PDB file of N, H, CA, C and O in Angstrom:
ATOM      1  N   UNK A   1    -109.117 -26.093  -9.873  1.00  0.00           N
ATOM      2  CA  UNK A   1    -109.937 -26.869  -8.966  1.00  0.00           C
ATOM      3  C   UNK A   1    -109.129 -27.319  -7.761  1.00  0.00           C
ATOM      4  O   UNK A   1    -109.594 -27.243  -6.624  1.00  0.00           O
ATOM      5  N   UNK A   2    -107.944 -27.778  -8.013  1.00  0.00           N
ATOM      6  H   UNK A   2    -107.566 -27.840  -8.937  1.00  0.00           H
ATOM      7  CA  UNK A   2    -107.072 -28.227  -6.928  1.00  0.00           C
ATOM      8  C   UNK A   2    -106.801 -27.107  -5.930  1.00  0.00           C
ATOM      9  O   UNK A   2    -106.719 -27.353  -4.726  1.00  0.00           O
ATOM     10  N   UNK A   3    -106.663 -25.875  -6.428  1.00  0.00           N
ATOM     11  H   UNK A   3    -106.730 -25.676  -7.406  1.00  0.00           H
ATOM     12  CA  UNK A   3    -106.394 -24.772  -5.511  1.00  0.00           C
ATOM     13  C   UNK A   3    -107.594 -24.499  -4.606  1.00  0.00           C
ATOM     14  O   UNK A   3    -107.418 -24.084  -3.460  1.00  0.00           O
ATOM     15  N   UNK A   4    -108.827 -24.729  -5.111  1.00  0.00           N
ATOM     16  H   UNK A   4    -108.970 -25.066  -6.041  1.00  0.00           H
ATOM     17  CA  UNK A   4    -110.016 -24.576  -4.273  1.00  0.00           C
ATOM     18  C   UNK A   4    -110.017 -25.617  -3.158  1.00  0.00           C
ATOM     19  O   UNK A   4    -110.376 -25.318  -2.019  1.00  0.00           O
ATOM     20  N   UNK A   5    -109.614 -26.834  -3.493  1.00  0.00           N
ATOM     21  H   UNK A   5    -109.322 -27.076  -4.418  1.00  0.00           H
ATOM     22  CA  UNK A   5    -109.554 -27.903  -2.492  1.00  0.00           C
ATOM     23  C   UNK A   5    -108.479 -27.581  -1.463  1.00  0.00           C
ATOM     24  O   UNK A   5    -108.687 -27.780  -0.266  1.00  0.00           O
ATOM     25  N   UNK A   6    -107.338 -27.086  -1.918  1.00  0.00           N
ATOM     26  H   UNK A   6    -107.170 -26.924  -2.890  1.00  0.00           H
ATOM     27  CA  UNK A   6    -106.260 -26.700  -1.004  1.00  0.00           C
ATOM     28  C   UNK A   6    -106.709 -25.561  -0.092  1.00  0.00           C
ATOM     29  O   UNK A   6    -106.419 -25.554   1.105  1.00  0.00           O
ATOM     30  N   UNK A   7    -107.418 -24.607  -0.676  1.00  0.00           N
ATOM     31  H   UNK A   7    -107.653 -24.613  -1.648  1.00  0.00           H
ATOM     32  CA  UNK A   7    -107.910 -23.467   0.109  1.00  0.00           C
ATOM     33  C   UNK A   7    -108.897 -23.945   1.170  1.00  0.00           C
ATOM     34  O   UNK A   7    -108.824 -23.529   2.327  1.00  0.00           O
ATOM     35  N   UNK A   8    -109.812 -24.815   0.774  1.00  0.00           N
ATOM     36  H   UNK A   8    -109.871 -25.153  -0.166  1.00  0.00           H
ATOM     37  CA  UNK A   8    -110.789 -25.359   1.720  1.00  0.00           C
ATOM     38  C   UNK A   8    -110.087 -26.092   2.859  1.00  0.00           C
ATOM     39  O   UNK A   8    -110.475 -25.968   4.020  1.00  0.00           O
ATOM     40  N   UNK A   9    -109.066 -26.846   2.522  1.00  0.00           N
ATOM     41  H   UNK A   9    -108.750 -26.947   1.578  1.00  0.00           H
ATOM     42  CA  UNK A   9    -108.299 -27.585   3.533  1.00  0.00           C
ATOM     43  C   UNK A   9    -107.619 -26.618   4.511  1.00  0.00           C
ATOM     44  O   UNK A   9    -107.640 -26.836   5.722  1.00  0.00           O
ATOM     45  N   UNK A  10    -107.018 -25.554   3.976  1.00  0.00           N
ATOM     46  H   UNK A  10    -107.001 -25.377   2.992  1.00  0.00           H
ATOM     47  CA  UNK A  10    -106.358 -24.557   4.842  1.00  0.00           C
ATOM     48  C   UNK A  10    -107.358 -23.890   5.779  1.00  0.00           C
ATOM     49  O   UNK A  10    -107.090 -23.736   6.970  1.00  0.00           O
ATOM     50  N   UNK A  11    -108.492 -23.500   5.250  1.00  0.00           N
ATOM     51  H   UNK A  11    -108.710 -23.625   4.282  1.00  0.00           H
ATOM     52  CA  UNK A  11    -109.525 -22.878   6.080  1.00  0.00           C
ATOM     53  C   UNK A  11    -110.024 -23.854   7.148  1.00  0.00           C
ATOM     54  O   UNK A  11    -110.140 -23.490   8.318  1.00  0.00           O
ATOM     55  N   UNK A  12    -110.316 -25.086   6.746  1.00  0.00           N
ATOM     56  H   UNK A  12    -110.221 -25.382   5.796  1.00  0.00           H
ATOM     57  CA  UNK A  12    -110.837 -26.079   7.687  1.00  0.00           C
ATOM     58  C   UNK A  12    -109.837 -26.336   8.815  1.00  0.00           C
ATOM     59  O   UNK A  12    -110.215 -26.372   9.986  1.00  0.00           O
ATOM     60  N   UNK A  13    -108.579 -26.512   8.465  1.00  0.00           N
ATOM     61  H   UNK A  13    -108.272 -26.483   7.514  1.00  0.00           H
ATOM     62  CA  UNK A  13    -107.553 -26.738   9.495  1.00  0.00           C
ATOM     63  C   UNK A  13    -107.424 -25.535  10.422  1.00  0.00           C
ATOM     64  O   UNK A  13    -107.275 -25.688  11.634  1.00  0.00           O
ATOM     65  N   UNK A  14    -107.481 -24.353   9.851  1.00  0.00           N
ATOM     66  H   UNK A  14    -107.602 -24.229   8.867  1.00  0.00           H
ATOM     67  CA  UNK A  14    -107.365 -23.140  10.653  1.00  0.00           C
ATOM     68  C   UNK A  14    -108.539 -23.009  11.614  1.00  0.00           C
ATOM     69  O   UNK A  14    -108.349 -22.716  12.795  1.00  0.00           O
ATOM     70  N   UNK A  15    -109.741 -23.223  11.114  1.00  0.00           N
ATOM     71  H   UNK A  15    -109.895 -23.460  10.155  1.00  0.00           H
ATOM     72  CA  UNK A  15    -110.922 -23.156  11.975  1.00  0.00           C
ATOM     73  C   UNK A  15    -110.874 -24.224  13.056  1.00  0.00           C
ATOM     74  O   UNK A  15    -111.196 -23.956  14.214  1.00  0.00           O
ATOM     75  N   UNK A  16    -110.477 -25.418  12.688  1.00  0.00           N
ATOM     76  H   UNK A  16    -110.215 -25.636  11.748  1.00  0.00           H
ATOM     77  CA  UNK A  16    -110.366 -26.501  13.671  1.00  0.00           C
ATOM     78  C   UNK A  16    -109.352 -26.138  14.748  1.00  0.00           C
ATOM     79  O   UNK A  16    -109.540 -26.460  15.921  1.00  0.00           O
ATOM     80  N   UNK A  17    -108.290 -25.476  14.352  1.00  0.00           N
ATOM     81  H   UNK A  17    -108.137 -25.215  13.399  1.00  0.00           H
ATOM     82  CA  UNK A  17    -107.254 -25.072  15.299  1.00  0.00           C
ATOM     83  C   UNK A  17    -107.741 -24.113  16.363  1.00  0.00           C
ATOM     84  O   UNK A  17    -107.108 -23.975  17.409  1.00  0.00           O
ATOM     85  N   UNK A  18    -108.865 -23.445  16.109  1.00  0.00           N
ATOM     86  H   UNK A  18    -109.379 -23.557  15.259  1.00  0.00           H
ATOM     87  CA  UNK A  18    -109.391 -22.516  17.118  1.00  0.00           C
ATOM     88  C   UNK A  18    -109.948 -23.248  18.335  1.00  0.00           C
ATOM     89  O   UNK A  18    -110.276 -22.620  19.341  1.00  0.00           O
ATOM     90  N   UNK A  19    -110.055 -24.557  18.248  1.00  0.00           N
ATOM     91  H   UNK A  19    -109.789 -25.068  17.430  1.00  0.00           H
ATOM     92  CA  UNK A  19    -110.527 -25.333  19.405  1.00  0.00           C
ATOM     93  C   UNK A  19    -109.464 -25.431  20.492  1.00  0.00           C
ATOM     94  O   UNK A  19    -109.741 -25.891  21.600  1.00  0.00           O
ATOM     95  N   UNK A  20    -108.259 -25.001  20.177  1.00  0.00           N
ATOM     96  H   UNK A  20    -108.034 -24.627  19.277  1.00  0.00           H
ATOM     97  CA  UNK A  20    -107.194 -24.989  21.178  1.00  0.00           C
ATOM     98  C   UNK A  20    -106.812 -26.372  21.670  1.00  0.00           C
ATOM     99  O   UNK A  20    -106.383 -27.225  20.893  1.00  0.00           O
ATOM    100  N   UNK A  21    -106.972 -26.586  22.975  1.00  0.00           N
ATOM    101  H   UNK A  21    -107.320 -25.893  23.607  1.00  0.00           H
ATOM    102  CA  UNK A  21    -106.529 -27.830  23.605  1.00  0.00           C
ATOM    103  C   UNK A  21    -107.197 -29.052  22.976  1.00  0.00           C
ATOM    104  O   UNK A  21    -106.555 -30.085  22.781  1.00  0.00           O
ATOM    105  N   UNK A  22    -108.467 -28.934  22.666  1.00  0.00           N
ATOM    106  H   UNK A  22    -108.988 -28.095  22.825  1.00  0.00           H
ATOM    107  CA  UNK A  22    -109.186 -30.059  22.066  1.00  0.00           C
ATOM    108  C   UNK A  22    -108.561 -30.454  20.727  1.00  0.00           C
ATOM    109  O   UNK A  22    -108.419 -31.639  20.428  1.00  0.00           O
ATOM    110  N   UNK A  23    -108.189 -29.458  19.927  1.00  0.00           N
ATOM    111  H   UNK A  23    -108.304 -28.495  20.170  1.00  0.00           H
ATOM    112  CA  UNK A  23    -107.546 -29.740  18.639  1.00  0.00           C
ATOM    113  C   UNK A  23    -106.170 -30.362  18.843  1.00  0.00           C
ATOM    114  O   UNK A  23    -105.735 -31.188  18.040  1.00  0.00           O
ATOM    115  N   UNK A  24    -105.492 -29.972  19.902  1.00  0.00           N
ATOM    116  H   UNK A  24    -105.845 -29.301  20.554  1.00  0.00           H
ATOM    117  CA  UNK A  24    -104.184 -30.568  20.207  1.00  0.00           C
ATOM    118  C   UNK A  24    -104.352 -32.026  20.620  1.00  0.00           C
ATOM    119  O   UNK A  24    -103.558 -32.877  20.220  1.00  0.00           O
ATOM    120  N   UNK A  25    -105.365 -32.317  21.406  1.00  0.00           N
ATOM    121  H   UNK A  25    -106.010 -31.626  21.731  1.00  0.00           H
ATOM    122  CA  UNK A  25    -105.614 -33.689  21.867  1.00  0.00           C
ATOM    123  C   UNK A  25    -106.084 -34.596  20.747  1.00  0.00           C
ATOM    124  O   UNK A  25    -105.820 -35.799  20.759  1.00  0.00           O
ATOM    125  N   UNK A  26    -106.784 -34.018  19.775  1.00  0.00           N
ATOM    126  H   UNK A  26    -106.998 -33.041  19.766  1.00  0.00           H
ATOM    127  CA  UNK A  26    -107.340 -34.784  18.656  1.00  0.00           C
ATOM    128  C   UNK A  26    -106.864 -34.161  17.353  1.00  0.00           C
ATOM    129  O   UNK A  26    -107.601 -33.397  16.729  1.00  0.00           O
ATOM    130  N   UNK A  27    -105.636 -34.477  16.930  1.00  0.00           N
ATOM    131  H   UNK A  27    -105.037 -35.097  17.437  1.00  0.00           H
ATOM    132  CA  UNK A  27    -105.062 -33.852  15.732  1.00  0.00           C
ATOM    133  C   UNK A  27    -105.931 -34.045  14.485  1.00  0.00           C
ATOM    134  O   UNK A  27    -106.628 -35.048  14.334  1.00  0.00           O
ATOM    135  N   UNK A  28    -105.863 -33.073  13.621  1.00  0.00           N
ATOM    136  H   UNK A  28    -105.296 -32.258  13.743  1.00  0.00           H
ATOM    137  CA  UNK A  28    -106.619 -33.076  12.370  1.00  0.00           C
ATOM    138  C   UNK A  28    -106.445 -34.388  11.609  1.00  0.00           C
ATOM    139  O   UNK A  28    -107.413 -34.951  11.096  1.00  0.00           O
ATOM    140  N   UNK A  29    -105.237 -34.858  11.544  1.00  0.00           N
ATOM    141  H   UNK A  29    -104.451 -34.401  11.962  1.00  0.00           H
ATOM    142  CA  UNK A  29    -104.938 -36.058  10.763  1.00  0.00           C
ATOM    143  C   UNK A  29    -105.697 -37.280  11.269  1.00  0.00           C
ATOM    144  O   UNK A  29    -105.931 -38.218  10.506  1.00  0.00           O
ATOM    145  N   UNK A  30    -106.085 -37.283  12.541  1.00  0.00           N
ATOM    146  H   UNK A  30    -105.895 -36.521  13.160  1.00  0.00           H
ATOM    147  CA  UNK A  30    -106.778 -38.429  13.110  1.00  0.00           C
ATOM    148  C   UNK A  30    -108.290 -38.320  13.103  1.00  0.00           C
ATOM    149  O   UNK A  30    -108.982 -39.238  13.543  1.00  0.00           O
ATOM    150  N   UNK A  31    -108.813 -37.194  12.602  1.00  0.00           N
ATOM    151  H   UNK A  31    -108.250 -36.448  12.244  1.00  0.00           H
ATOM    152  CA  UNK A  31    -110.267 -37.019  12.597  1.00  0.00           C
ATOM    153  C   UNK A  31    -110.933 -37.952  11.598  1.00  0.00           C
ATOM    154  O   UNK A  31    -110.412 -38.193  10.509  1.00  0.00           O
ATOM    155  N   UNK A  32    -112.081 -38.467  11.982  1.00  0.00           N
ATOM    156  H   UNK A  32    -112.504 -38.271  12.866  1.00  0.00           H
ATOM    157  CA  UNK A  32    -112.868 -39.292  11.080  1.00  0.00           C
ATOM    158  C   UNK A  32    -113.381 -38.428   9.923  1.00  0.00           C
ATOM    159  O   UNK A  32    -113.590 -37.227  10.095  1.00  0.00           O
ATOM    160  N   UNK A  33    -113.583 -39.022   8.761  1.00  0.00           N
ATOM    161  H   UNK A  33    -113.414 -39.997   8.621  1.00  0.00           H
ATOM    162  CA  UNK A  33    -114.069 -38.252   7.608  1.00  0.00           C
ATOM    163  C   UNK A  33    -115.353 -37.470   7.893  1.00  0.00           C
ATOM    164  O   UNK A  33    -115.503 -36.350   7.406  1.00  0.00           O
ATOM    165  N   UNK A  34    -116.267 -38.027   8.661  1.00  0.00           N
ATOM    166  H   UNK A  34    -116.145 -38.937   9.057  1.00  0.00           H
ATOM    167  CA  UNK A  34    -117.520 -37.314   8.963  1.00  0.00           C
ATOM    168  C   UNK A  34    -117.248 -36.057   9.779  1.00  0.00           C
ATOM    169  O   UNK A  34    -117.906 -35.035   9.578  1.00  0.00           O
ATOM    170  N   UNK A  35    -116.293 -36.120  10.689  1.00  0.00           N
ATOM    171  H   UNK A  35    -115.759 -36.949  10.852  1.00  0.00           H
ATOM    172  CA  UNK A  35    -115.954 -34.932  11.484  1.00  0.00           C
ATOM    173  C   UNK A  35    -115.245 -33.890  10.624  1.00  0.00           C
ATOM    174  O   UNK A  35    -115.484 -32.691  10.771  1.00  0.00           O
ATOM    175  N   UNK A  36    -114.382 -34.344   9.737  1.00  0.00           N
ATOM    176  H   UNK A  36    -114.188 -35.318   9.618  1.00  0.00           H
ATOM    177  CA  UNK A  36    -113.722 -33.393   8.830  1.00  0.00           C
ATOM    178  C   UNK A  36    -114.735 -32.691   7.953  1.00  0.00           C
ATOM    179  O   UNK A  36    -114.591 -31.505   7.659  1.00  0.00           O
ATOM    180  N   UNK A  37    -115.755 -33.413   7.535  1.00  0.00           N
ATOM    181  H   UNK A  37    -115.872 -34.377   7.774  1.00  0.00           H
ATOM    182  CA  UNK A  37    -116.767 -32.825   6.657  1.00  0.00           C
ATOM    183  C   UNK A  37    -117.461 -31.638   7.323  1.00  0.00           C
ATOM    184  O   UNK A  37    -117.803 -30.664   6.652  1.00  0.00           O
ATOM    185  N   UNK A  38    -117.669 -31.714   8.631  1.00  0.00           N
ATOM    186  H   UNK A  38    -117.391 -32.506   9.176  1.00  0.00           H
ATOM    187  CA  UNK A  38    -118.247 -30.587   9.372  1.00  0.00           C
ATOM    188  C   UNK A  38    -117.354 -29.366   9.226  1.00  0.00           C
ATOM    189  O   UNK A  38    -117.841 -28.262   8.978  1.00  0.00           O
ATOM    190  N   UNK A  39    -116.053 -29.558   9.378  1.00  0.00           N
ATOM    191  H   UNK A  39    -115.657 -30.454   9.579  1.00  0.00           H
ATOM    192  CA  UNK A  39    -115.111 -28.444   9.289  1.00  0.00           C
ATOM    193  C   UNK A  39    -114.975 -27.948   7.863  1.00  0.00           C
ATOM    194  O   UNK A  39    -114.745 -26.759   7.647  1.00  0.00           O
ATOM    195  N   UNK A  40    -115.115 -28.841   6.872  1.00  0.00           N
ATOM    196  H   UNK A  40    -115.302 -29.808   7.048  1.00  0.00           H
ATOM    197  CA  UNK A  40    -115.100 -28.398   5.482  1.00  0.00           C
ATOM    198  C   UNK A  40    -116.316 -27.517   5.186  1.00  0.00           C
ATOM    199  O   UNK A  40    -116.210 -26.527   4.461  1.00  0.00           O
ATOM    200  N   UNK A  41    -117.464 -27.879   5.747  1.00  0.00           N
ATOM    201  H   UNK A  41    -117.550 -28.683   6.335  1.00  0.00           H
ATOM    202  CA  UNK A  41    -118.670 -27.069   5.557  1.00  0.00           C
ATOM    203  C   UNK A  41    -118.473 -25.695   6.176  1.00  0.00           C
ATOM    204  O   UNK A  41    -118.845 -24.684   5.581  1.00  0.00           O
ATOM    205  N   UNK A  42    -117.899 -25.654   7.347  1.00  0.00           N
ATOM    206  H   UNK A  42    -117.597 -26.475   7.831  1.00  0.00           H
ATOM    207  CA  UNK A  42    -117.617 -24.370   7.996  1.00  0.00           C
ATOM    208  C   UNK A  42    -116.607 -23.574   7.185  1.00  0.00           C
ATOM    209  O   UNK A  42    -116.740 -22.359   7.038  1.00  0.00           O
ATOM    210  N   UNK A  43    -115.603 -24.256   6.660  1.00  0.00           N
ATOM    211  H   UNK A  43    -115.495 -25.243   6.779  1.00  0.00           H
ATOM    212  CA  UNK A  43    -114.583 -23.586   5.840  1.00  0.00           C
ATOM    213  C   UNK A  43    -115.220 -22.967   4.605  1.00  0.00           C
ATOM    214  O   UNK A  43    -114.903 -21.833   4.245  1.00  0.00           O
ATOM    215  N   UNK A  44    -116.114 -23.700   3.955  1.00  0.00           N
ATOM    216  H   UNK A  44    -116.372 -24.621   4.248  1.00  0.00           H
ATOM    217  CA  UNK A  44    -116.773 -23.178   2.761  1.00  0.00           C
ATOM    218  C   UNK A  44    -117.601 -21.942   3.091  1.00  0.00           C
ATOM    219  O   UNK A  44    -117.654 -21.001   2.299  1.00  0.00           O
ATOM    220  N   UNK A  45    -118.243 -21.937   4.247  1.00  0.00           N
ATOM    221  H   UNK A  45    -118.200 -22.702   4.891  1.00  0.00           H
ATOM    222  CA  UNK A  45    -119.012 -20.757   4.662  1.00  0.00           C
ATOM    223  C   UNK A  45    -118.088 -19.567   4.892  1.00  0.00           C
ATOM    224  O   UNK A  45    -118.395 -18.453   4.466  1.00  0.00           O
ATOM    225  N   UNK A  46    -116.973 -19.791   5.556  1.00  0.00           N
ATOM    226  H   UNK A  46    -116.724 -20.696   5.902  1.00  0.00           H
ATOM    227  CA  UNK A  46    -116.010 -18.712   5.810  1.00  0.00           C
ATOM    228  C   UNK A  46    -115.413 -18.204   4.495  1.00  0.00           C
ATOM    229  O   UNK A  46    -115.209 -17.002   4.322  1.00  0.00           O
ATOM    230  N   UNK A  47    -115.139 -19.121   3.579  1.00  0.00           N
ATOM    231  H   UNK A  47    -115.304 -20.097   3.719  1.00  0.00           H
ATOM    232  CA  UNK A  47    -114.600 -18.723   2.282  1.00  0.00           C
ATOM    233  C   UNK A  47    -115.599 -17.869   1.507  1.00  0.00           C
ATOM    234  O   UNK A  47    -115.213 -16.903   0.849  1.00  0.00           O
ATOM    235  N   UNK A  48    -116.866 -18.220   1.581  1.00  0.00           N
ATOM    236  H   UNK A  48    -117.179 -19.005   2.115  1.00  0.00           H
ATOM    237  CA  UNK A  48    -117.896 -17.452   0.881  1.00  0.00           C
ATOM    238  C   UNK A  48    -117.964 -16.026   1.420  1.00  0.00           C
ATOM    239  O   UNK A  48    -118.083 -15.076   0.646  1.00  0.00           O
ATOM    240  N   UNK A  49    -117.890 -15.871   2.734  1.00  0.00           N
ATOM    241  H   UNK A  49    -117.793 -16.643   3.362  1.00  0.00           H
ATOM    242  CA  UNK A  49    -117.900 -14.527   3.330  1.00  0.00           C
ATOM    243  C   UNK A  49    -116.659 -13.753   2.892  1.00  0.00           C
ATOM    244  O   UNK A  49    -116.754 -12.590   2.500  1.00  0.00           O
ATOM    245  N   UNK A  50    -115.507 -14.394   2.958  1.00  0.00           N
ATOM    246  H   UNK A  50    -115.430 -15.339   3.276  1.00  0.00           H
ATOM    247  CA  UNK A  50    -114.262 -13.731   2.551  1.00  0.00           C
ATOM    248  C   UNK A  50    -114.329 -13.304   1.084  1.00  0.00           C
ATOM    249  O   UNK A  50    -113.919 -12.197   0.735  1.00  0.00           O
ATOM    250  N   UNK A  51    -114.845 -14.181   0.234  1.00  0.00           N
ATOM    251  H   UNK A  51    -115.179 -15.080   0.518  1.00  0.00           H
ATOM    252  CA  UNK A  51    -114.955 -13.854  -1.190  1.00  0.00           C
ATOM    253  C   UNK A  51    -115.895 -12.667  -1.415  1.00  0.00           C
ATOM    254  O   UNK A  51    -115.619 -11.799  -2.243  1.00  0.00           O
ATOM    255  N   UNK A  52    -117.003 -12.635  -0.678  1.00  0.00           N
ATOM    256  H   UNK A  52    -117.227 -13.340  -0.005  1.00  0.00           H
ATOM    257  CA  UNK A  52    -117.937 -11.506  -0.791  1.00  0.00           C
ATOM    258  C   UNK A  52    -117.269 -10.207  -0.358  1.00  0.00           C
ATOM    259  O   UNK A  52    -117.445  -9.173  -1.004  1.00  0.00           O
ATOM    260  N   UNK A  53    -116.518 -10.251   0.711  1.00  0.00           N
ATOM    261  H   UNK A  53    -116.375 -11.090   1.235  1.00  0.00           H
ATOM    262  CA  UNK A  53    -115.828  -9.048   1.201  1.00  0.00           C
ATOM    263  C   UNK A  53    -114.784  -8.569   0.210  1.00  0.00           C
ATOM    264  O   UNK A  53    -114.639  -7.368  -0.019  1.00  0.00           O
ATOM    265  N   UNK A  54    -114.066  -9.497  -0.371  1.00  0.00           N
ATOM    266  H   UNK A  54    -114.183 -10.473  -0.186  1.00  0.00           H
ATOM    267  CA  UNK A  54    -113.051  -9.135  -1.365  1.00  0.00           C
ATOM    268  C   UNK A  54    -113.714  -8.518  -2.593  1.00  0.00           C
ATOM    269  O   UNK A  54    -113.247  -7.502  -3.109  1.00  0.00           O
ATOM    270  N   UNK A  55    -114.800  -9.129  -3.059  1.00  0.00           N
ATOM    271  H   UNK A  55    -115.179  -9.954  -2.640  1.00  0.00           H
ATOM    272  CA  UNK A  55    -115.510  -8.598  -4.225  1.00  0.00           C
ATOM    273  C   UNK A  55    -116.036  -7.194  -3.946  1.00  0.00           C
ATOM    274  O   UNK A  55    -115.946  -6.313  -4.801  1.00  0.00           O
ATOM    275  N   UNK A  56    -116.576  -6.988  -2.767  1.00  0.00           N
ATOM    276  H   UNK A  56    -116.648  -7.704  -2.072  1.00  0.00           H
ATOM    277  CA  UNK A  56    -117.088  -5.658  -2.400  1.00  0.00           C
ATOM    278  C   UNK A  56    -115.955  -4.636  -2.349  1.00  0.00           C
ATOM    279  O   UNK A  56    -116.116  -3.512  -2.824  1.00  0.00           O
ATOM    280  N   UNK A  57    -114.830  -5.010  -1.787  1.00  0.00           N
ATOM    281  H   UNK A  57    -114.699  -5.923  -1.402  1.00  0.00           H
ATOM    282  CA  UNK A  57    -113.679  -4.096  -1.715  1.00  0.00           C
ATOM    283  C   UNK A  57    -113.191  -3.749  -3.126  1.00  0.00           C
ATOM    284  O   UNK A  57    -112.837  -2.600  -3.391  1.00  0.00           O
ATOM    285  N   UNK A  58    -113.171  -4.723  -4.021  1.00  0.00           N
ATOM    286  H   UNK A  58    -113.459  -5.656  -3.806  1.00  0.00           H
ATOM    287  CA  UNK A  58    -112.752  -4.451  -5.398  1.00  0.00           C
ATOM    288  C   UNK A  58    -113.735  -3.529  -6.106  1.00  0.00           C
ATOM    289  O   UNK A  58    -113.322  -2.636  -6.846  1.00  0.00           O
ATOM    290  N   UNK A  59    -115.050  -3.738  -5.884  1.00  0.00           N
ATOM    291  H   UNK A  59    -115.385  -4.463  -5.283  1.00  0.00           H
ATOM    292  CA  UNK A  59    -116.061  -2.856  -6.476  1.00  0.00           C
ATOM    293  C   UNK A  59    -115.870  -1.426  -5.987  1.00  0.00           C
ATOM    294  O   UNK A  59    -115.925  -0.482  -6.775  1.00  0.00           O
ATOM    295  N   UNK A  60    -115.648  -1.271  -4.692  1.00  0.00           N
ATOM    296  H   UNK A  60    -115.604  -2.038  -4.052  1.00  0.00           H
ATOM    297  CA  UNK A  60    -115.449   0.061  -4.138  1.00  0.00           C
ATOM    298  C   UNK A  60    -114.192   0.717  -4.695  1.00  0.00           C
ATOM    299  O   UNK A  60    -114.187   1.911  -4.994  1.00  0.00           O
ATOM    300  N   UNK A  61    -113.128  -0.067  -4.833  1.00  0.00           N
ATOM    301  H   UNK A  61    -113.132  -1.037  -4.590  1.00  0.00           H
ATOM    302  CA  UNK A  61    -111.871   0.469  -5.349  1.00  0.00           C
ATOM    303  C   UNK A  61    -112.041   0.945  -6.797  1.00  0.00           C
ATOM    304  O   UNK A  61    -111.467   1.962  -7.186  1.00  0.00           O
ATOM    305  N   UNK A  62    -112.810   0.226  -7.578  1.00  0.00           N
ATOM    306  H   UNK A  62    -113.276  -0.601  -7.262  1.00  0.00           H
ATOM    307  CA  UNK A  62    -113.024   0.592  -8.987  1.00  0.00           C
ATOM    308  C   UNK A  62    -113.915   1.806  -9.140  1.00  0.00           C
ATOM    309  O   UNK A  62    -113.770   2.585 -10.082  1.00  0.00           O
ATOM    310  N   UNK A  63    -114.840   1.958  -8.204  1.00  0.00           N
ATOM    311  H   UNK A  63    -114.958   1.325  -7.439  1.00  0.00           H
ATOM    312  CA  UNK A  63    -115.812   3.050  -8.338  1.00  0.00           C
ATOM    313  C   UNK A  63    -115.532   4.200  -7.397  1.00  0.00           C
ATOM    314  O   UNK A  63    -116.353   5.101  -7.230  1.00  0.00           O
ATOM    315  N   UNK A  64    -114.377   4.158  -6.793  1.00  0.00           N
ATOM    316  H   UNK A  64    -113.710   3.426  -6.929  1.00  0.00           H
ATOM    317  CA  UNK A  64    -113.931   5.265  -5.979  1.00  0.00           C
ATOM    318  C   UNK A  64    -114.602   5.335  -4.690  1.00  0.00           C
ATOM    319  O   UNK A  64    -114.319   6.231  -3.895  1.00  0.00           O
TER     320      UNK A  64
END
């Protein structure tokens, strides 16, 4: 469970970092919990897509 939380945190921080200058001006550590929750939701969506792609690649690898 902890690894899922760590993964979500990594994804959220990475996605937030794509804001460039805005993310530099407003560091992750200073974001209000409500704002972080938006990025966690986005992270979960990105993780779901990544997991689907990985599962599909594994299915293809097994079935040639």
